[in-house]
C-alpha positions in Angstrom: 1.3 -21.9 -1.6 1.9 -21.9 2.6 0.3 -18.4 4.3 3.8 -18.4 5.6 5.0 -16.9 2.3 2.1 -14.2 2.6 2.7 -10.6 3.7 0.3 -7.9 4.1 1.7 -4.2 2.2 -0.3 -0.7 3.0 0.1 1.4 0.6 0.3 5.6 1.6 -2.2 5.0 4.5 -1.4 8.7 5.6 -2.7 11.6 6.6 -2.6 13.3 3.0 -5.3 11.2 1.7 -7.2 10.1 4.6 -7.1 12.9 7.5 -9.8 15.6 6.0 -6.9 18.3 6.5 -4.3 16.6 4.2 -3.2 17.7 1.1 -4.3 14.9 -1.2 -7.5 13.7 1.1 -10.6 12.8 -0.9 -14.0 11.6 1.3 -14.3 8.3 -0.1 -10.5 7.2 1.0 -12.1 7.1 5.3 -14.5 4.6 2.9 -12.0 1.6 2.6 -10.3 2.3 6.5 -12.7 -0.3 8.3 -11.7 -2.8 6.2 -8.0 -1.8 6.2 -8.3 -2.1 9.8 -9.4 -5.7 9.4 -6.6 -6.7 7.0 -4.3 -5.5 9.3 -6.1 -7.4 12.1 -5.9 -10.6 10.3 -2.4 -10.3 9.4 -1.4 -9.1 13.3 -3.3 -12.3 14.8 -1.9 -14.8 12.7 1.7 -13.3 12.7 2.5 -12.4 8.8 4.9 -9.7 7.6 3.2 -6.7 7.1 5.3 -4.0 5.5 3.4 -0.2 6.1 4.7 1.7 3.0 4.9 5.6 3.6 5.5 8.5 1.0 8.0 10.7 2.0 9.7 13.7 0.4 12.6 15.7 1.4 12.1 19.4 2.4 15.3 20.1 0.8 15.1 18.8 -2.4 12.9 19.4 -5.2 11.3 16.2 -6.1 10.9 15.3 -9.8 7.4 13.9 -9.1 6.4 17.6 -8.5 6.6 18.1 -12.4 3.3 16.7 -12.0 1.9 16.7 -8.5 2.2 19.1 -5.6 4.3 19.2 -3.0 2.7 16.7 -0.5 3.9 14.4 2.5 6.8 16.3 3.5 9.5 14.4 6.0 8.1 15.3 9.5 4.8 16.9 8.4 1.5 16.2 9.3 0.2 15.0 5.4 3.6 12.4 5.9 2.6 10.8 9.4 0.4 7.6 9.0 -3.6 7.5 9.9 -4.3 7.4 13.1 -4.6 3.8 14.0 -1.9 2.9 11.2 1.5 2.3 10.7 4.1 -0.5 12.3 2.9 -1.3 15.8 6.6 -2.1 16.8 6.8 -5.7 16.8 8.9 -7.6 14.7 7.1 -9.0 12.0 6.4 -4.8 10.8 8.4 -3.0 8.7 8.6 0.8 7.1 9.1 1.2 4.0 10.1 5.1 3.1 9.1 5.8 -1.0 9.7 9.0 -3.3 8.0 7.9 -6.0 4.7 5.7 -7.1 6.2 2.5 -6.5 7.0 0.7 -3.5 9.4 -1.1 -5.0 11.7 1.6 -7.1 14.5 2.8 -4.9 13.9 0.9 -2.1 14.9 -2.0 -0.4 11.1 -3.7 -0.2 12.1 -6.6 -2.8 15.7 -7.2 -0.6 13.6 -7.3 2.3 10.8 -9.8 1.2 13.2 -12.3 -0.3 15.1 -12.2 3.2 11.9 -13.3 4.9 10.8 -16.4 1.8 7.8 -14.1 1.2 6.1 -15.1 -2.5 2.6 -13.8 -2.4 1.9 -10.2 -1.4 -2.0 -9.0 -0.1 -1.5 -4.9 -1.3 -4.2 -2.6 -0.3 -4.5 0.9 0.3 -4.6 4.2 -2.5 -4.7 5.0 -4.8 -5.5 1.9 -6.4 -4.6 3.8 -10.1 -1.0 4.7 -9.3 0.5 3.9 -6.2 -1.2 0.8 -6.0 -1.4 -0.4 -9.2 2.6 0.8 -9.9 3.5 -1.4 -6.7 1.5 -4.4 -8.3 3.4 -4.2 -11.2 6.8 -3.9 -10.6 5.8 -6.7 -7.3 4.9 -8.9 -10.3 7.7 -8.1 -12.9 10.0 -9.1 -9.6 8.2 -12.6 -9.0 5.6 -12.0 -6.7 1.6 -12.9 -6.5 -0.4 -10.1 -5.8 -3.8 -9.9 -4.7 -5.6 -6.8 -4.3 -8.7 -6.7 -2.1 -11.5 -4.4 -4.4 -13.0 -3.0 -1.2 -9.5 -2.5 0.3 -8.4 0.0 -2.3 -10.1 3.0 -4.2 -9.8 6.4 -5.7 -10.6 10.2 -5.8 -11.6 9.2 -9.4 -13.3 6.0 -9.4 -13.2 5.3 -13.2 -9.5 5.2 -13.0 -9.8 3.1 -10.2 -11.5 0.2 -11.9 -9.7 0.6 -14.6 -7.2 -0.3 -12.5 -8.4 -2.8 -11.0 -9.2 -4.2 -14.5 -5.9 -4.6 -15.6 -4.4 -5.9 -12.5 -6.5 -8.8 -12.4 -5.6 -8.8 -16.2 -2.2 -9.1 -16.3 -0.3 -8.4 -13.3 -2.0 -10.2 -10.2 -5.5 -10.8 -8.6 -8.3 -9.1 -7.8 -9.7 -10.4 -5.1 -12.8 -9.6 -2.4 -11.9 -8.8 0.9 -13.3 -12.3 2.7 -10.2 -13.8 -0.1 -7.4 -11.5 1.2 -8.5 -12.3 4.7 -8.2 -15.9 4.1 -4.8 -15.5 2.0 -3.3 -13.9 5.5 -4.1 -16.4 8.2 
């Protein structure tokens, strides 16, 4: 499989999770920031497609997700903004996908974009491994994408659930790989 058919998908690299003032902040999230930067630099250097997935909830809608989670990532809020150093760089190979549910594929045009760009393999990184990353990988796999998840570029505030999610991903939906393997896939 050629590298040209590979894209980087960064899931929820937003202040809500990574900034100490974020409503979903957890200290361990910051541990993966250097590795997320490495993946982003490699993808940009190799002119790979980069998809920045952003959780965005409407301020005037009582979102169904709030039945299980507190209100967060309201459009235009500090929470919803990309964490410093992340987000589209303004070049033609980087795209923004806003989502209102856990999977970056649910009710978005991500699948259409990837197919239009002839992408068949995804490197998926971000937070949380057991929630939005896992949901995105599961939908990607169901749609026929080969998914690589670098273990050192995902985590969760529930480490045991992140471990379980990575085991499920590796067993059933994709490949849990090293950071170096993910970087090689983006070369």
